[in-house]
C-alpha positions in Angstrom: -40.1 -41.8 -69.7 -37.4 -43.3 -70.7 -36.9 -46.3 -72.9 -33.7 -48.2 -75.5 -34.1 -49.9 -78.4 -32.8 -50.2 -81.8 -33.5 -47.0 -84.4 -36.8 -49.2 -85.7 -37.8 -50.1 -82.3 -41.2 -51.4 -82.0 -41.4 -50.5 -78.2 -39.3 -47.4 -78.2 -42.5 -46.5 -81.3 -45.2 -47.8 -79.0 -44.0 -45.8 -75.7 -44.0 -42.6 -77.5 -47.4 -43.2 -78.5 -48.4 -44.2 -75.1 -46.5 -41.2 -73.5 -47.8 -38.8 -75.9 -51.4 -40.0 -74.9 -50.8 -39.1 -71.6 -48.9 -36.0 -71.9 -45.8 -37.4 -70.6 -42.4 -36.2 -72.0 -41.0 -39.3 -73.6 -37.2 -39.7 -74.4 -35.8 -43.1 -76.4 -32.3 -43.9 -76.5 -31.8 -45.2 -79.8 -29.0 -47.3 -81.4 -26.6 -46.4 -84.0 -26.4 -43.3 -85.5 -28.9 -41.0 -86.9 -29.8 -41.6 -90.3 -30.4 -39.0 -93.6 -33.7 -40.6 -94.8 -36.4 -40.9 -91.6 -39.0 -43.9 -92.3 -40.5 -46.4 -90.5 -40.7 -46.5 -86.5 -38.6 -43.6 -86.5 -40.9 -41.1 -88.5 -43.2 -42.2 -85.9 -41.3 -41.3 -83.4 -40.5 -38.2 -84.5 -44.4 -37.3 -85.4 -44.8 -38.5 -81.6 -42.8 -35.5 -80.7 -40.2 -37.8 -78.4 -37.1 -36.6 -77.4 -34.3 -39.0 -79.5 -31.1 -39.6 -78.1 -28.3 -41.7 -80.4 -26.2 -43.9 -78.7 -24.1 -45.9 -81.3 -23.6 -49.3 -80.5 -25.4 -48.9 -77.4 -28.8 -49.6 -78.6 -29.5 -51.9 -75.3 -30.2 -49.0 -73.2 -26.7 -48.7 -72.0 -26.8 -45.2 -72.0 -30.1 -44.9 -69.9 -28.2 -43.9 -66.5 -26.1 -40.6 -68.0 -29.8 -39.4 -69.7 -31.6 -40.3 -66.3 -29.0 -37.7 -64.3 -29.1 -35.2 -67.0 -33.2 -34.9 -66.8 -33.0 -35.5 -62.8 -30.5 -32.7 -62.4 -33.1 -30.6 -64.6 -35.4 -31.2 -62.0 -37.5 -33.8 -64.4 -39.3 -36.8 -62.7 -37.6 -39.8 -64.6 -39.6 -43.0 -65.3 -37.3 -45.7 -66.5 -39.2 -48.7 -68.8 -36.6 -51.3 -69.6 -34.6 -52.0 -72.9 -38.0 -53.9 -74.9 -40.7 -53.1 -72.2 -38.6 -56.5 -70.5 -39.6 -55.9 -66.7 -41.5 -57.9 -64.8 -45.1 -55.6 -65.5 -44.1 -55.9 -69.0 -44.4 -59.8 -68.8 -47.5 -59.9 -66.8 -48.9 -57.9 -69.5 -48.7 -61.2 -71.4 -49.7 -63.2 -69.0 -52.9 -61.3 -69.0 -52.5 -61.6 -73.1 -52.3 -65.2 -72.3 -55.7 -65.2 -70.6 -57.5 -63.3 -73.4 -56.1 -65.8 -75.9 -57.5 -68.8 -73.6 -61.0 -67.1 -73.7 -61.0 -66.8 -77.1 -59.7 -70.1 -78.0 -62.4 -71.9 -75.4 -65.3 -69.5 -77.4 -64.6 -71.0 -80.9 -63.5 -74.8 -79.1 -60.2 -74.9 -81.0 -57.1 -76.2 -79.4 -53.3 -76.1 -80.5 -50.1 -77.6 -79.5 -47.3 -74.7 -80.2 -47.4 -70.9 -79.7 -44.7 -69.9 -81.8 -43.2 -66.1 -81.8 -40.2 -63.4 -81.9 -38.3 -63.9 -79.0 -35.8 -61.0 -78.3 -35.6 -58.6 -74.7 -37.2 -61.4 -72.9 -40.6 -60.2 -71.7 -42.7 -61.9 -74.4 -41.6 -65.3 -73.5 -41.3 -64.7 -69.8 -45.1 -63.9 -69.9 -46.4 -66.7 -72.2 -43.9 -69.3 -69.7 -45.9 -67.9 -67.1 -49.6 -68.0 -68.6 -49.1 -71.7 -69.8 -48.8 -72.4 -66.2 -51.5 -70.4 -64.3 -53.8 -71.6 -67.1 -52.3 -75.3 -66.6 -52.2 -75.3 -70.7 -49.8 -77.8 -72.3 -48.8 -75.8 -75.1 -45.0 -76.1 -75.8 -43.7 -71.9 -75.6 -41.4 -72.0 -78.2 -39.3 -68.3 -79.1 -37.5 -67.9 -81.8 -34.2 -65.4 -81.1 -33.9 -63.0 -82.8 -30.5 -61.5 -81.9 -27.0 -63.2 -81.1 -26.8 -60.6 -77.9 -27.0 -60.7 -74.3 -29.6 -58.6 -71.9 -27.8 -56.9 -69.4 -24.9 -58.6 -69.9 -26.6 -61.7 -69.0 -27.1 -64.8 -71.8 -30.3 -64.3 -73.3 -31.5 -67.6 -71.6 -30.9 -67.1 -67.8 -32.3 -63.7 -68.2 -35.8 -64.8 -69.8 -35.7 -67.7 -66.7 -35.0 -64.8 -64.2 -37.5 -62.7 -65.5 -40.1 -65.4 -65.5 -39.7 -66.3 -61.8 -39.4 -62.8 -60.8 -42.7 -62.0 -62.4 -43.9 -65.2 -60.7 -42.6 -63.9 -57.2 -44.5 -60.2 -58.2 -48.1 -61.9 -58.2 -47.3 -64.5 -55.1 -47.5 -67.5 -58.2 -45.7 -70.3 -56.5 -44.0 -71.5 -59.5 -40.1 -72.2 -60.3 -38.7 -71.8 -63.6 -35.4 -73.3 -64.9 -33.6 -73.4 -68.1 -34.9 -76.9 -69.1 -37.9 -75.3 -69.2 -37.2 -72.8 -71.6 -37.6 -73.3 -75.0 -35.7 -70.9 -77.5 -34.6 -72.0 -80.6 -31.4 -69.8 -81.7 -31.4 -71.8 -85.2 -32.1 -68.5 -87.6 -30.5 -65.6 -85.9 -28.7 -65.4 -88.9 -26.1 -63.2 -89.5 -27.7 -60.7 -86.6 -29.8 -58.4 -85.1 -31.9 -56.6 -88.3 -29.7 -58.4 -90.8 -32.6 -59.3 -93.6 -31.7 -62.3 -95.1 -33.5 -65.3 -97.8 -35.3 -66.8 -94.5 -37.1 -63.4 -93.4 -37.8 -62.4 -97.5 -39.4 -65.7 -98.1 -41.6 -65.5 -94.7 -42.6 -62.0 -96.1 -43.5 -62.9 -98.8 -45.5 -65.5 -98.4 -47.2 -64.0 -95.6 -48.4 -61.1 -97.5 -49.6 -63.2 -100.6 -50.9 -66.0 -99.4 -52.9 -64.6 -96.3 -52.6 -60.7 -96.6 -50.8 -60.5 -93.5 -47.9 -58.5 -92.8 -44.4 -59.6 -91.0 -41.7 -56.9 -90.1 -38.1 -57.4 -91.4 -36.4 -57.9 -87.7 -39.1 -60.0 -85.8 -42.1 -61.6 -87.4 -40.4 -62.5 -90.5 -37.6 -64.1 -88.7 -39.8 -65.7 -86.4 -42.0 -67.0 -89.2 -39.3 -67.8 -91.3 -38.0 -70.2 -88.3 -41.5 -72.0 -88.2 -41.4 -72.9 -91.6 -37.9 -74.5 -91.8 -39.1 -75.9 -88.4 -42.2 -77.5 -90.4 -40.0 -78.2 -93.3 -37.9 -80.2 -91.4 -40.2 -82.3 -89.4 -39.8 -80.1 -86.1 -43.4 -79.6 -86.7 -45.3 -82.1 -87.8 -48.7 -82.2 -90.0 -50.7 -83.4 -86.9 -49.5 -80.4 -84.7 -51.6 -77.3 -84.7 -49.5 -74.3 -84.1 -50.7 -70.8 -83.1 -48.2 -68.0 -84.3 -48.3 -64.9 -81.7 -47.9 -61.7 -84.4 -45.8 -59.2 -82.3 -46.5 -56.5 -84.7 -43.7 -54.3 -86.6 -45.3 -53.3 -89.9 -43.8 -49.9 -89.8 -40.3 -51.3 -90.1 -41.0 -52.8 -93.6 -40.5 -49.0 -94.8 -37.4 -48.5 -93.6 -36.0 -52.1 -94.6 -37.9 -51.6 -98.1 -33.9 -51.9 -99.5 -33.3 -55.3 -98.0 -36.6 -56.6 -99.4 -37.0 -58.9 -102.7 -40.2 -58.7 -103.8 -39.2 -54.7 -103.6 -35.9 -55.7 -106.4 -38.5 -57.7 -108.8 -40.1 -56.7 -111.8 
């Protein structure tokens, strides 16, 4: 199993864990250079026993083909999981998750108007968009963009719409999405991927100290920070009911400890 991501990738850590549980050899192609101090998701990657290939600036799987070639020459049977797990199968998992959400919502007779989440490689948003259609739900599916970059050399909005369409085709669902269907807020990318600022710090501290819930510095911290700002600026109103979709990532807090304001306070 080969996949790729940033050094603190949640997806890579989860892939490594799944591969370990199945007895599969796992190779992670990680952006950056190997740090002197190993912590967070990277520490867990090593505990899970996966093979790590450092790729410098190429954190989105650009180096996967050459790793595939090396392993194939070594008579390995290789399966590639795309960057972020954002394939049709990955997006389809979020359709299933959407179904589970609807069952839970109905069981407690709850309603809401928005689903807000961190949007990075496209799989989460594509799957939730398709689930929203399949179950004829009225929610606004709002992704908070956490990255300035592209995916597979295609602008992120175009890639996400294309993934939603190819996922619908995979299950023979008669839905066709266009860019006008995509609700992607790119106002909060700040200095870029993984650069922690005031927005993320406030959100992490607020959620921890008012709800006892941990957000991570890269994804959910930025998405919650965006949601807080959207509430303050009136983009989301008091009458709206918002579900924040938490995508995990707490181990990364340890790797970013020096960037967190709370660690500097006495």
